[in-house]
PDB file of N, CA, C, O and CB in Angstrom:
ATOM      1  N   MET A   1      31.681  99.758 142.214  1.00  0.00           N
ATOM      2  CA  MET A   1      31.355 100.623 141.096  1.00  0.00           C
ATOM      3  C   MET A   1      31.520 102.077 141.526  1.00  0.00           C
ATOM      4  O   MET A   1      30.966 102.490 142.544  1.00  0.00           O
ATOM      5  CB  MET A   1      29.918 100.354 140.588  1.00  0.00           C
ATOM      6  N   THR A   2      32.266 102.839 140.770  1.00  0.00           N
ATOM      7  CA  THR A   2      32.510 104.240 141.075  1.00  0.00           C
ATOM      8  C   THR A   2      31.605 105.108 140.228  1.00  0.00           C
ATOM      9  O   THR A   2      31.529 104.939 139.012  1.00  0.00           O
ATOM     10  CB  THR A   2      33.983 104.607 140.845  1.00  0.00           C
ATOM     11  N   VAL A   3      30.915 106.044 140.876  1.00  0.00           N
ATOM     12  CA  VAL A   3      30.064 106.973 140.173  1.00  0.00           C
ATOM     13  C   VAL A   3      30.916 108.184 139.783  1.00  0.00           C
ATOM     14  O   VAL A   3      31.597 108.780 140.618  1.00  0.00           O
ATOM     15  CB  VAL A   3      28.836 107.388 141.046  1.00  0.00           C
ATOM     16  N   GLN A   4      30.861 108.526 138.518  1.00  0.00           N
ATOM     17  CA  GLN A   4      31.647 109.651 138.036  1.00  0.00           C
ATOM     18  C   GLN A   4      30.766 110.901 137.955  1.00  0.00           C
ATOM     19  O   GLN A   4      29.669 110.859 137.399  1.00  0.00           O
ATOM     20  CB  GLN A   4      32.270 109.329 136.655  1.00  0.00           C
ATOM     21  N   HIS A   5      31.252 112.007 138.511  1.00  0.00           N
ATOM     22  CA  HIS A   5      30.521 113.271 138.509  1.00  0.00           C
ATOM     23  C   HIS A   5      31.306 114.298 137.703  1.00  0.00           C
ATOM     24  O   HIS A   5      32.537 114.291 137.692  1.00  0.00           O
ATOM     25  CB  HIS A   5      30.274 113.777 139.959  1.00  0.00           C
ATOM     26  N   ILE A   6      30.566 115.192 137.021  1.00  0.00           N
ATOM     27  CA  ILE A   6      31.229 116.297 136.345  1.00  0.00           C
ATOM     28  C   ILE A   6      30.545 117.599 136.802  1.00  0.00           C
ATOM     29  O   ILE A   6      29.385 117.601 137.213  1.00  0.00           O
ATOM     30  CB  ILE A   6      31.168 116.128 134.770  1.00  0.00           C
ATOM     31  N   THR A   7      31.288 118.678 136.718  1.00  0.00           N
ATOM     32  CA  THR A   7      30.796 119.964 137.158  1.00  0.00           C
ATOM     33  C   THR A   7      29.881 120.586 136.123  1.00  0.00           C
ATOM     34  O   THR A   7      29.806 120.142 134.977  1.00  0.00           O
ATOM     35  CB  THR A   7      31.947 120.889 137.461  1.00  0.00           C
ATOM     36  N   GLU A   8      29.196 121.616 136.554  1.00  0.00           N
ATOM     37  CA  GLU A   8      28.307 122.359 135.653  1.00  0.00           C
ATOM     38  C   GLU A   8      29.089 122.954 134.490  1.00  0.00           C
ATOM     39  O   GLU A   8      28.639 122.899 133.346  1.00  0.00           O
ATOM     40  CB  GLU A   8      27.569 123.472 136.417  1.00  0.00           C
ATOM     41  N   LYS A   9      30.245 123.517 134.772  1.00  0.00           N
ATOM     42  CA  LYS A   9      31.053 124.118 133.691  1.00  0.00           C
ATOM     43  C   LYS A   9      31.591 123.067 132.730  1.00  0.00           C
ATOM     44  O   LYS A   9      31.688 123.317 131.528  1.00  0.00           O
ATOM     45  CB  LYS A   9      32.221 124.915 134.280  1.00  0.00           C
ATOM     46  N   GLU A  10      31.942 121.887 133.250  1.00  0.00           N
ATOM     47  CA  GLU A  10      32.404 120.808 132.374  1.00  0.00           C
ATOM     48  C   GLU A  10      31.273 120.332 131.459  1.00  0.00           C
ATOM     49  O   GLU A  10      31.495 120.051 130.282  1.00  0.00           O
ATOM     50  CB  GLU A  10      32.946 119.629 133.209  1.00  0.00           C
ATOM     51  N   LEU A  11      30.072 120.244 132.004  1.00  0.00           N
ATOM     52  CA  LEU A  11      28.921 119.827 131.187  1.00  0.00           C
ATOM     53  C   LEU A  11      28.604 120.895 130.143  1.00  0.00           C
ATOM     54  O   LEU A  11      28.321 120.576 128.989  1.00  0.00           O
ATOM     55  CB  LEU A  11      27.675 119.561 132.080  1.00  0.00           C
ATOM     56  N   ALA A  12      28.653 122.163 130.549  1.00  0.00           N
ATOM     57  CA  ALA A  12      28.396 123.244 129.596  1.00  0.00           C
ATOM     58  C   ALA A  12      29.382 123.178 128.424  1.00  0.00           C
ATOM     59  O   ALA A  12      29.001 123.359 127.267  1.00  0.00           O
ATOM     60  CB  ALA A  12      28.493 124.616 130.300  1.00  0.00           C
ATOM     61  N   LYS A  13      30.645 122.919 128.740  1.00  0.00           N
ATOM     62  CA  LYS A  13      31.660 122.834 127.681  1.00  0.00           C
ATOM     63  C   LYS A  13      31.388 121.607 126.789  1.00  0.00           C
ATOM     64  O   LYS A  13      31.523 121.683 125.568  1.00  0.00           O
ATOM     65  CB  LYS A  13      33.097 122.754 128.302  1.00  0.00           C
ATOM     66  N   ARG A  14      31.010 120.496 127.398  1.00  0.00           N
ATOM     67  CA  ARG A  14      30.708 119.271 126.634  1.00  0.00           C
ATOM     68  C   ARG A  14      29.586 119.525 125.624  1.00  0.00           C
ATOM     69  O   ARG A  14      29.646 119.029 124.498  1.00  0.00           O
ATOM     70  CB  ARG A  14      30.308 118.116 127.593  1.00  0.00           C
ATOM     71  N   TRP A  15      28.579 120.284 126.011  1.00  0.00           N
ATOM     72  CA  TRP A  15      27.419 120.542 125.166  1.00  0.00           C
ATOM     73  C   TRP A  15      27.536 121.832 124.384  1.00  0.00           C
ATOM     74  O   TRP A  15      26.651 122.133 123.584  1.00  0.00           O
ATOM     75  CB  TRP A  15      26.179 120.577 125.998  1.00  0.00           C
ATOM     76  N   GLY A  16      28.587 122.606 124.580  1.00  0.00           N
ATOM     77  CA  GLY A  16      28.750 123.869 123.850  1.00  0.00           C
ATOM     78  C   GLY A  16      27.732 124.921 124.308  1.00  0.00           C
ATOM     79  O   GLY A  16      27.242 125.715 123.505  1.00  0.00           O
ATOM     80  N   LEU A  17      27.424 124.914 125.606  1.00  0.00           N
ATOM     81  CA  LEU A  17      26.460 125.847 126.154  1.00  0.00           C
ATOM     82  C   LEU A  17      27.116 126.706 127.219  1.00  0.00           C
ATOM     83  O   LEU A  17      28.232 126.425 127.656  1.00  0.00           O
ATOM     84  CB  LEU A  17      25.253 125.106 126.727  1.00  0.00           C
ATOM     85  N   SER A  18      26.428 127.739 127.628  1.00  0.00           N
ATOM     86  CA  SER A  18      26.829 128.539 128.771  1.00  0.00           C
ATOM     87  C   SER A  18      26.401 127.797 130.040  1.00  0.00           C
ATOM     88  O   SER A  18      25.368 127.126 130.051  1.00  0.00           O
ATOM     89  CB  SER A  18      26.203 129.976 128.707  1.00  0.00           C
ATOM     90  N   HIS A  19      27.189 127.918 131.102  1.00  0.00           N
ATOM     91  CA  HIS A  19      26.734 127.308 132.368  1.00  0.00           C
ATOM     92  C   HIS A  19      25.475 127.981 132.872  1.00  0.00           C
ATOM     93  O   HIS A  19      24.718 127.373 133.629  1.00  0.00           O
ATOM     94  CB  HIS A  19      27.831 127.393 133.441  1.00  0.00           C
ATOM     95  N   ARG A  20      25.229 129.225 132.473  1.00  0.00           N
ATOM     96  CA  ARG A  20      24.011 129.933 132.835  1.00  0.00           C
ATOM     97  C   ARG A  20      22.781 129.267 132.191  1.00  0.00           C
ATOM     98  O   ARG A  20      21.695 129.266 132.771  1.00  0.00           O
ATOM     99  CB  ARG A  20      24.110 131.412 132.408  1.00  0.00           C
ATOM    100  N   THR A  21      22.964 128.702 130.987  1.00  0.00           N
ATOM    101  CA  THR A  21      21.868 127.975 130.346  1.00  0.00           C
ATOM    102  C   THR A  21      21.460 126.783 131.187  1.00  0.00           C
ATOM    103  O   THR A  21      20.268 126.536 131.371  1.00  0.00           O
ATOM    104  CB  THR A  21      22.268 127.517 128.939  1.00  0.00           C
ATOM    105  N   LEU A  22      22.424 126.044 131.697  1.00  0.00           N
ATOM    106  CA  LEU A  22      22.131 124.907 132.544  1.00  0.00           C
ATOM    107  C   LEU A  22      21.419 125.357 133.815  1.00  0.00           C
ATOM    108  O   LEU A  22      20.502 124.685 134.286  1.00  0.00           O
ATOM    109  CB  LEU A  22      23.414 124.152 132.888  1.00  0.00           C
ATOM    110  N   GLN A  23      21.839 126.498 134.373  1.00  0.00           N
ATOM    111  CA  GLN A  23      21.175 127.031 135.548  1.00  0.00           C
ATOM    112  C   GLN A  23      19.727 127.398 135.234  1.00  0.00           C
ATOM    113  O   GLN A  23      18.829 127.127 136.031  1.00  0.00           O
ATOM    114  CB  GLN A  23      21.930 128.248 136.078  1.00  0.00           C
ATOM    115  N   ARG A  24      19.504 128.005 134.093  1.00  0.00           N
ATOM    116  CA  ARG A  24      18.150 128.378 133.682  1.00  0.00           C
ATOM    117  C   ARG A  24      17.293 127.127 133.463  1.00  0.00           C
ATOM    118  O   ARG A  24      16.122 127.108 133.843  1.00  0.00           O
ATOM    119  CB  ARG A  24      18.191 129.235 132.394  1.00  0.00           C
ATOM    120  N   TRP A  25      17.859 126.100 132.863  1.00  0.00           N
ATOM    121  CA  TRP A  25      17.110 124.861 132.655  1.00  0.00           C
ATOM    122  C   TRP A  25      16.665 124.276 133.999  1.00  0.00           C
ATOM    123  O   TRP A  25      15.523 123.840 134.146  1.00  0.00           O
ATOM    124  CB  TRP A  25      17.965 123.834 131.876  1.00  0.00           C
ATOM    125  N   ARG A  26      17.586 124.272 134.984  1.00  0.00           N
ATOM    126  CA  ARG A  26      17.201 123.757 136.306  1.00  0.00           C
ATOM    127  C   ARG A  26      16.080 124.595 136.897  1.00  0.00           C
ATOM    128  O   ARG A  26      15.144 124.045 137.477  1.00  0.00           O
ATOM    129  CB  ARG A  26      18.411 123.742 137.262  1.00  0.00           C
ATOM    130  N   ALA A  27      16.155 125.915 136.763  1.00  0.00           N
ATOM    131  CA  ALA A  27      15.115 126.793 137.315  1.00  0.00           C
ATOM    132  C   ALA A  27      13.777 126.575 136.621  1.00  0.00           C
ATOM    133  O   ALA A  27      12.723 126.756 137.230  1.00  0.00           O
ATOM    134  CB  ALA A  27      15.533 128.261 137.189  1.00  0.00           C
ATOM    135  N   CYS A  28      13.815 126.184 135.341  1.00  0.00           N
ATOM    136  CA  CYS A  28      12.591 125.951 134.578  1.00  0.00           C
ATOM    137  C   CYS A  28      12.051 124.546 134.790  1.00  0.00           C
ATOM    138  O   CYS A  28      10.969 124.222 134.301  1.00  0.00           O
ATOM    139  CB  CYS A  28      12.842 126.185 133.101  1.00  0.00           C
ATOM    140  N   GLY A  29      12.779 123.717 135.504  1.00  0.00           N
ATOM    141  CA  GLY A  29      12.281 122.394 135.821  1.00  0.00           C
ATOM    142  C   GLY A  29      12.717 121.314 134.847  1.00  0.00           C
ATOM    143  O   GLY A  29      12.130 120.232 134.839  1.00  0.00           O
ATOM    144  N   GLU A  30      13.731 121.571 134.023  1.00  0.00           N
ATOM    145  CA  GLU A  30      14.203 120.543 133.105  1.00  0.00           C
ATOM    146  C   GLU A  30      14.703 119.362 133.908  1.00  0.00           C
ATOM    147  O   GLU A  30      15.420 119.531 134.894  1.00  0.00           O
ATOM    148  CB  GLU A  30      15.313 121.086 132.175  1.00  0.00           C
ATOM    149  N   LYS A  31      14.328 118.175 133.491  1.00  0.00           N
ATOM    150  CA  LYS A  31      14.600 116.955 134.268  1.00  0.00           C
ATOM    151  C   LYS A  31      15.991 116.367 133.981  1.00  0.00           C
ATOM    152  O   LYS A  31      16.103 115.251 133.474  1.00  0.00           O
ATOM    153  CB  LYS A  31      13.533 115.905 133.968  1.00  0.00           C
ATOM    154  N   LEU A  32      17.020 117.105 134.300  1.00  0.00           N
ATOM    155  CA  LEU A  32      18.381 116.583 134.231  1.00  0.00           C
ATOM    156  C   LEU A  32      18.854 116.374 135.658  1.00  0.00           C
ATOM    157  O   LEU A  32      19.094 117.336 136.387  1.00  0.00           O
ATOM    158  CB  LEU A  32      19.340 117.550 133.443  1.00  0.00           C
ATOM    159  N   SER A  33      18.986 115.131 136.050  1.00  0.00           N
ATOM    160  CA  SER A  33      19.306 114.764 137.438  1.00  0.00           C
ATOM    161  C   SER A  33      20.653 115.373 137.828  1.00  0.00           C
ATOM    162  O   SER A  33      21.632 115.282 137.088  1.00  0.00           O
ATOM    163  CB  SER A  33      19.336 113.210 137.614  1.00  0.00           C
ATOM    164  N   HIS A  34      20.676 115.993 139.005  1.00  0.00           N
ATOM    165  CA  HIS A  34      21.881 116.580 139.539  1.00  0.00           C
ATOM    166  C   HIS A  34      21.892 116.453 141.059  1.00  0.00           C
ATOM    167  O   HIS A  34      20.873 116.181 141.693  1.00  0.00           O
ATOM    168  CB  HIS A  34      22.000 118.045 139.113  1.00  0.00           C
ATOM    169  N   ILE A  35      23.077 116.660 141.616  1.00  0.00           N
ATOM    170  CA  ILE A  35      23.202 116.689 143.067  1.00  0.00           C
ATOM    171  C   ILE A  35      23.993 117.933 143.439  1.00  0.00           C
ATOM    172  O   ILE A  35      24.711 118.505 142.620  1.00  0.00           O
ATOM    173  CB  ILE A  35      23.891 115.391 143.613  1.00  0.00           C
ATOM    174  N   ARG A  36      23.843 118.336 144.696  1.00  0.00           N
ATOM    175  CA  ARG A  36      24.578 119.493 145.209  1.00  0.00           C
ATOM    176  C   ARG A  36      25.568 118.983 146.224  1.00  0.00           C
ATOM    177  O   ARG A  36      25.172 118.400 147.233  1.00  0.00           O
ATOM    178  CB  ARG A  36      23.624 120.566 145.839  1.00  0.00           C
ATOM    179  N   ILE A  37      26.857 119.189 145.978  1.00  0.00           N
ATOM    180  CA  ILE A  37      27.918 118.771 146.875  1.00  0.00           C
ATOM    181  C   ILE A  37      28.703 120.021 147.269  1.00  0.00           C
ATOM    182  O   ILE A  37      29.269 120.702 146.414  1.00  0.00           O
ATOM    183  CB  ILE A  37      28.844 117.691 146.208  1.00  0.00           C
ATOM    184  N   GLY A  38      28.732 120.309 148.543  1.00  0.00           N
ATOM    185  CA  GLY A  38      29.472 121.480 149.002  1.00  0.00           C
ATOM    186  C   GLY A  38      28.964 122.766 148.367  1.00  0.00           C
ATOM    187  O   GLY A  38      29.748 123.680 148.114  1.00  0.00           O
ATOM    188  N   GLY A  39      27.666 122.849 148.108  1.00  0.00           N
ATOM    189  CA  GLY A  39      27.096 124.042 147.519  1.00  0.00           C
ATOM    190  C   GLY A  39      27.275 124.137 146.001  1.00  0.00           C
ATOM    191  O   GLY A  39      26.864 125.121 145.386  1.00  0.00           O
ATOM    192  N   ARG A  40      27.873 123.141 145.417  1.00  0.00           N
ATOM    193  CA  ARG A  40      28.098 123.153 143.958  1.00  0.00           C
ATOM    194  C   ARG A  40      27.316 122.040 143.291  1.00  0.00           C
ATOM    195  O   ARG A  40      27.119 120.968 143.862  1.00  0.00           O
ATOM    196  CB  ARG A  40      29.600 123.008 143.632  1.00  0.00           C
ATOM    197  N   ILE A  41      26.872 122.311 142.072  1.00  0.00           N
ATOM    198  CA  ILE A  41      26.099 121.345 141.306  1.00  0.00           C
ATOM    199  C   ILE A  41      27.028 120.343 140.626  1.00  0.00           C
ATOM    200  O   ILE A  41      28.045 120.720 140.042  1.00  0.00           O
ATOM    201  CB  ILE A  41      25.221 122.059 140.263  1.00  0.00           C
ATOM    202  N   ARG A  42      26.666 119.064 140.709  1.00  0.00           N
ATOM    203  CA  ARG A  42      27.384 117.992 140.020  1.00  0.00           C
ATOM    204  C   ARG A  42      26.358 117.130 139.294  1.00  0.00           C
ATOM    205  O   ARG A  42      25.243 116.924 139.775  1.00  0.00           O
ATOM    206  CB  ARG A  42      28.238 117.135 141.023  1.00  0.00           C
ATOM    207  N   TYR A  43      26.753 116.636 138.139  1.00  0.00           N
ATOM    208  CA  TYR A  43      25.918 115.733 137.354  1.00  0.00           C
ATOM    209  C   TYR A  43      26.632 114.416 137.242  1.00  0.00           C
ATOM    210  O   TYR A  43      27.851 114.379 137.077  1.00  0.00           O
ATOM    211  CB  TYR A  43      25.602 116.313 135.953  1.00  0.00           C
ATOM    212  N   THR A  44      25.870 113.304 137.331  1.00  0.00           N
ATOM    213  CA  THR A  44      26.505 112.013 137.128  1.00  0.00           C
ATOM    214  C   THR A  44      26.639 111.750 135.616  1.00  0.00           C
ATOM    215  O   THR A  44      25.799 112.165 134.817  1.00  0.00           O
ATOM    216  CB  THR A  44      25.687 110.879 137.825  1.00  0.00           C
ATOM    217  N   LEU A  45      27.686 111.072 135.270  1.00  0.00           N
ATOM    218  CA  LEU A  45      27.907 110.766 133.860  1.00  0.00           C
ATOM    219  C   LEU A  45      26.774 109.917 133.332  1.00  0.00           C
ATOM    220  O   LEU A  45      26.383 110.063 132.174  1.00  0.00           O
ATOM    221  CB  LEU A  45      29.247 110.052 133.657  1.00  0.00           C
ATOM    222  N   GLU A  46      26.236 109.026 134.159  1.00  0.00           N
ATOM    223  CA  GLU A  46      25.115 108.174 133.763  1.00  0.00           C
ATOM    224  C   GLU A  46      23.876 109.023 133.441  1.00  0.00           C
ATOM    225  O   GLU A  46      23.212 108.781 132.433  1.00  0.00           O
ATOM    226  CB  GLU A  46      24.792 107.155 134.881  1.00  0.00           C
ATOM    227  N   ALA A  47      23.562 110.004 134.279  1.00  0.00           N
ATOM    228  CA  ALA A  47      22.416 110.897 134.038  1.00  0.00           C
ATOM    229  C   ALA A  47      22.601 111.700 132.760  1.00  0.00           C
ATOM    230  O   ALA A  47      21.654 111.899 131.999  1.00  0.00           O
ATOM    231  CB  ALA A  47      22.218 111.849 135.226  1.00  0.00           C
ATOM    232  N   ILE A  48      23.813 112.156 132.531  1.00  0.00           N
ATOM    233  CA  ILE A  48      24.103 112.944 131.315  1.00  0.00           C
ATOM    234  C   ILE A  48      23.904 112.098 130.085  1.00  0.00           C
ATOM    235  O   ILE A  48      23.282 112.547 129.122  1.00  0.00           O
ATOM    236  CB  ILE A  48      25.539 113.499 131.340  1.00  0.00           C
ATOM    237  N   GLU A  49      24.416 110.888 130.092  1.00  0.00           N
ATOM    238  CA  GLU A  49      24.289 110.011 128.929  1.00  0.00           C
ATOM    239  C   GLU A  49      22.838 109.644 128.668  1.00  0.00           C
ATOM    240  O   GLU A  49      22.432 109.555 127.509  1.00  0.00           O
ATOM    241  CB  GLU A  49      25.117 108.747 129.124  1.00  0.00           C
ATOM    242  N   GLN A  50      22.040 109.426 129.718  1.00  0.00           N
ATOM    243  CA  GLN A  50      20.618 109.162 129.540  1.00  0.00           C
ATOM    244  C   GLN A  50      19.912 110.377 128.951  1.00  0.00           C
ATOM    245  O   GLN A  50      19.076 110.229 128.061  1.00  0.00           O
ATOM    246  CB  GLN A  50      19.974 108.769 130.872  1.00  0.00           C
ATOM    247  N   PHE A  51      20.235 111.581 129.432  1.00  0.00           N
ATOM    248  CA  PHE A  51      19.634 112.796 128.929  1.00  0.00           C
ATOM    249  C   PHE A  51      20.015 112.981 127.458  1.00  0.00           C
ATOM    250  O   PHE A  51      19.164 113.335 126.642  1.00  0.00           O
ATOM    251  CB  PHE A  51      20.074 114.012 129.772  1.00  0.00           C
ATOM    252  N   GLU A  52      21.271 112.749 127.115  1.00  0.00           N
ATOM    253  CA  GLU A  52      21.719 112.880 125.729  1.00  0.00           C
ATOM    254  C   GLU A  52      20.996 111.914 124.821  1.00  0.00           C
ATOM    255  O   GLU A  52      20.591 112.275 123.715  1.00  0.00           O
ATOM    256  CB  GLU A  52      23.214 112.655 125.630  1.00  0.00           C
ATOM    257  N   ALA A  53      20.829 110.671 125.288  1.00  0.00           N
ATOM    258  CA  ALA A  53      20.127 109.666 124.469  1.00  0.00           C
ATOM    259  C   ALA A  53      18.653 110.075 124.238  1.00  0.00           C
ATOM    260  O   ALA A  53      18.113 109.889 123.148  1.00  0.00           O
ATOM    261  CB  ALA A  53      20.194 108.267 125.159  1.00  0.00           C
ATOM    262  N   LYS A  54      18.033 110.624 125.264  1.00  0.00           N
ATOM    263  CA  LYS A  54      16.627 111.036 125.183  1.00  0.00           C
ATOM    264  C   LYS A  54      16.446 112.218 124.237  1.00  0.00           C
ATOM    265  O   LYS A  54      15.444 112.291 123.526  1.00  0.00           O
ATOM    266  CB  LYS A  54      16.097 111.396 126.573  1.00  0.00           C
ATOM    267  N   HIS A  55      17.407 113.146 124.220  1.00  0.00           N
ATOM    268  CA  HIS A  55      17.274 114.398 123.460  1.00  0.00           C
ATOM    269  C   HIS A  55      18.137 114.451 122.227  1.00  0.00           C
ATOM    270  O   HIS A  55      18.304 115.517 121.635  1.00  0.00           O
ATOM    271  CB  HIS A  55      17.609 115.557 124.329  1.00  0.00           C
ATOM    272  N   ASN A  56      18.692 113.317 121.825  1.00  0.00           N
ATOM    273  CA  ASN A  56      19.573 113.282 120.657  1.00  0.00           C
ATOM    274  C   ASN A  56      18.747 113.511 119.384  1.00  0.00           C
ATOM    275  O   ASN A  56      17.737 112.847 119.152  1.00  0.00           O
ATOM    276  CB  ASN A  56      20.339 111.924 120.581  1.00  0.00           C
ATOM    277  N   ASN A  57      19.199 114.453 118.579  1.00  0.00           N
ATOM    278  CA  ASN A  57      18.542 114.816 117.329  1.00  0.00           C
ATOM    279  C   ASN A  57      18.675 113.728 116.278  1.00  0.00           C
ATOM    280  O   ASN A  57      17.919 113.710 115.306  1.00  0.00           O
ATOM    281  CB  ASN A  57      19.112 116.110 116.799  1.00  0.00           C
ATOM    282  N   GLY A  58      19.608 112.838 116.456  1.00  0.00           N
ATOM    283  CA  GLY A  58      19.766 111.744 115.479  1.00  0.00           C
ATOM    284  C   GLY A  58      20.779 112.048 114.406  1.00  0.00           C
ATOM    285  O   GLY A  58      21.950 111.702 114.558  1.00  0.00           O
ATOM    286  N   SER A  59      20.368 112.687 113.321  1.00  0.00           N
ATOM    287  CA  SER A  59      21.244 112.868 112.177  1.00  0.00           C
ATOM    288  C   SER A  59      22.408 113.805 112.459  1.00  0.00           C
ATOM    289  O   SER A  59      23.513 113.569 111.971  1.00  0.00           O
ATOM    290  CB  SER A  59      20.459 113.383 111.019  1.00  0.00           C
ATOM    291  N   THR A  60      22.186 114.876 113.244  1.00  0.00           N
ATOM    292  CA  THR A  60      23.253 115.832 113.492  1.00  0.00           C
ATOM    293  C   THR A  60      24.038 115.512 114.728  1.00  0.00           C
ATOM    294  O   THR A  60      25.151 116.008 114.903  1.00  0.00           O
ATOM    295  CB  THR A  60      22.700 117.204 113.600  1.00  0.00           C
ATOM    296  N   GLY A  61      23.477 114.687 115.597  1.00  0.00           N
ATOM    297  CA  GLY A  61      24.148 114.377 116.861  1.00  0.00           C
ATOM    298  C   GLY A  61      24.027 115.477 117.875  1.00  0.00           C
ATOM    299  O   GLY A  61      24.622 115.388 118.949  1.00  0.00           O
ATOM    300  N   LYS A  62      23.267 116.527 117.569  1.00  0.00           N
ATOM    301  CA  LYS A  62      23.115 117.648 118.497  1.00  0.00           C
ATOM    302  C   LYS A  62      21.910 117.409 119.398  1.00  0.00           C
ATOM    303  O   LYS A  62      20.952 116.729 119.029  1.00  0.00           O
ATOM    304  CB  LYS A  62      22.962 118.987 117.729  1.00  0.00           C
ATOM    305  N   LEU A  63      21.990 117.992 120.588  1.00  0.00           N
ATOM    306  CA  LEU A  63      20.867 117.904 121.511  1.00  0.00           C
ATOM    307  C   LEU A  63      19.745 118.805 121.055  1.00  0.00           C
ATOM    308  O   LEU A  63      19.972 119.912 120.568  1.00  0.00           O
ATOM    309  CB  LEU A  63      21.297 118.268 122.927  1.00  0.00           C
ATOM    310  N   SER A  64      18.537 118.318 121.220  1.00  0.00           N
ATOM    311  CA  SER A  64      17.357 119.119 120.904  1.00  0.00           C
ATOM    312  C   SER A  64      16.521 119.231 122.167  1.00  0.00           C
ATOM    313  O   SER A  64      15.694 118.371 122.469  1.00  0.00           O
ATOM    314  CB  SER A  64      16.530 118.491 119.729  1.00  0.00           C
ATOM    315  N   VAL A  65      16.759 120.326 122.904  1.00  0.00           N
ATOM    316  CA  VAL A  65      16.118 120.505 124.206  1.00  0.00           C
ATOM    317  C   VAL A  65      15.321 121.795 124.217  1.00  0.00           C
ATOM    318  O   VAL A  65      15.841 122.852 123.860  1.00  0.00           O
ATOM    319  CB  VAL A  65      17.162 120.509 125.338  1.00  0.00           C
ATOM    320  N   THR A  66      14.087 121.717 124.616  1.00  0.00           N
ATOM    321  CA  THR A  66      13.263 122.879 124.846  1.00  0.00           C
ATOM    322  C   THR A  66      12.693 122.755 126.250  1.00  0.00           C
ATOM    323  O   THR A  66      11.647 122.136 126.448  1.00  0.00           O
ATOM    324  CB  THR A  66      12.136 123.009 123.771  1.00  0.00           C
ATOM    325  N   PRO A  67      13.389 123.352 127.238  1.00  0.00           N
ATOM    326  CA  PRO A  67      12.896 123.199 128.597  1.00  0.00           C
ATOM    327  C   PRO A  67      11.527 123.850 128.790  1.00  0.00           C
ATOM    328  O   PRO A  67      11.208 124.874 128.185  1.00  0.00           O
ATOM    329  CB  PRO A  67      13.891 123.789 129.574  1.00  0.00           C
ATOM    330  N   SER A  68      10.735 123.224 129.651  1.00  0.00           N
ATOM    331  CA  SER A  68       9.418 123.795 129.927  1.00  0.00           C
ATOM    332  C   SER A  68       9.575 124.981 130.841  1.00  0.00           C
ATOM    333  O   SER A  68      10.399 124.967 131.755  1.00  0.00           O
ATOM    334  CB  SER A  68       8.471 122.752 130.553  1.00  0.00           C
ATOM    335  N   LEU A  69       8.794 126.003 130.601  1.00  0.00           N
ATOM    336  CA  LEU A  69       8.841 127.193 131.413  1.00  0.00           C
ATOM    337  C   LEU A  69       7.810 127.131 132.521  1.00  0.00           C
ATOM    338  O   LEU A  69       6.715 126.608 132.314  1.00  0.00           O
ATOM    339  CB  LEU A  69       8.628 128.420 130.564  1.00  0.00           C
ATOM    340  N   PRO A  70       8.141 127.663 133.711  1.00  0.00           N
ATOM    341  CA  PRO A  70       7.122 127.708 134.748  1.00  0.00           C
ATOM    342  C   PRO A  70       5.982 128.626 134.330  1.00  0.00           C
ATOM    343  O   PRO A  70       6.178 129.499 133.484  1.00  0.00           O
ATOM    344  CB  PRO A  70       7.726 128.174 136.078  1.00  0.00           C
ATOM    345  N   GLN A  71       4.827 128.454 134.888  1.00  0.00           N
ATOM    346  CA  GLN A  71       3.645 129.205 134.524  1.00  0.00           C
ATOM    347  C   GLN A  71       3.882 130.720 134.614  1.00  0.00           C
ATOM    348  O   GLN A  71       3.419 131.474 133.759  1.00  0.00           O
ATOM    349  CB  GLN A  71       2.484 128.801 135.416  1.00  0.00           C
ATOM    350  N   GLU A  72       4.614 131.167 135.666  1.00  0.00           N
ATOM    351  CA  GLU A  72       4.889 132.605 135.815  1.00  0.00           C
ATOM    352  C   GLU A  72       5.653 133.173 134.628  1.00  0.00           C
ATOM    353  O   GLU A  72       5.389 134.292 134.188  1.00  0.00           O
ATOM    354  CB  GLU A  72       5.676 132.858 137.090  1.00  0.00           C
ATOM    355  N   ALA A  73       6.600 132.399 134.113  1.00  0.00           N
ATOM    356  CA  ALA A  73       7.397 132.877 132.957  1.00  0.00           C
ATOM    357  C   ALA A  73       6.528 132.970 131.723  1.00  0.00           C
ATOM    358  O   ALA A  73       6.711 133.883 130.918  1.00  0.00           O
ATOM    359  CB  ALA A  73       8.600 131.939 132.683  1.00  0.00           C
ATOM    360  N   LEU A  74       5.590 132.058 131.547  1.00  0.00           N
ATOM    361  CA  LEU A  74       4.701 132.115 130.388  1.00  0.00           C
ATOM    362  C   LEU A  74       3.814 133.342 130.457  1.00  0.00           C
ATOM    363  O   LEU A  74       3.556 133.979 129.436  1.00  0.00           O
ATOM    364  CB  LEU A  74       3.844 130.848 130.299  1.00  0.00           C
ATOM    365  N   ILE A  75       3.346 133.680 131.642  1.00  0.00           N
ATOM    366  CA  ILE A  75       2.498 134.856 131.820  1.00  0.00           C
ATOM    367  C   ILE A  75       3.305 136.110 131.519  1.00  0.00           C
ATOM    368  O   ILE A  75       2.798 137.007 130.845  1.00  0.00           O
ATOM    369  CB  ILE A  75       1.916 134.911 133.257  1.00  0.00           C
ATOM    370  N   GLN A  76       4.547 136.207 131.998  1.00  0.00           N
ATOM    371  CA  GLN A  76       5.374 137.376 131.750  1.00  0.00           C
ATOM    372  C   GLN A  76       5.696 137.538 130.279  1.00  0.00           C
ATOM    373  O   GLN A  76       5.746 138.665 129.785  1.00  0.00           O
ATOM    374  CB  GLN A  76       6.648 137.291 132.546  1.00  0.00           C
ATOM    375  N   GLU A  77       5.917 136.438 129.563  1.00  0.00           N
ATOM    376  CA  GLU A  77       6.205 136.509 128.135  1.00  0.00           C
ATOM    377  C   GLU A  77       5.002 137.031 127.349  1.00  0.00           C
ATOM    378  O   GLU A  77       5.161 137.730 126.348  1.00  0.00           O
ATOM    379  CB  GLU A  77       6.617 135.134 127.612  1.00  0.00           C
ATOM    380  N   ALA A  78       3.809 136.689 127.809  1.00  0.00           N
ATOM    381  CA  ALA A  78       2.601 137.082 127.101  1.00  0.00           C
ATOM    382  C   ALA A  78       2.299 138.565 127.271  1.00  0.00           C
ATOM    383  O   ALA A  78       1.613 139.155 126.435  1.00  0.00           O
ATOM    384  CB  ALA A  78       1.428 136.259 127.583  1.00  0.00           C
ATOM    385  N   VAL A  79       2.800 139.172 128.337  1.00  0.00           N
ATOM    386  CA  VAL A  79       2.510 140.576 128.611  1.00  0.00           C
ATOM    387  C   VAL A  79       3.349 141.494 127.804  1.00  0.00           C
ATOM    388  O   VAL A  79       3.221 142.713 127.922  1.00  0.00           O
ATOM    389  CB  VAL A  79       2.699 140.881 130.044  1.00  0.00           C
TER     390      VAL A  79
END
């Protein structure tokens, strides 16, 4: 069985997002499984499909994701 990996930019294009959004989600602790190969982030196709199924809006087919913010970010937003 071959595991298929895609890059951060490929995933961003698939979801219509900026690759910086994916970086921010990782920093905020969003649970999208990834690995680092040669200093670069890769996502398995299996992890992406599981994430899509979990966050699928249903009728529109769009992802509905609200990553959790670390406590420090919540404090800064309140100030």
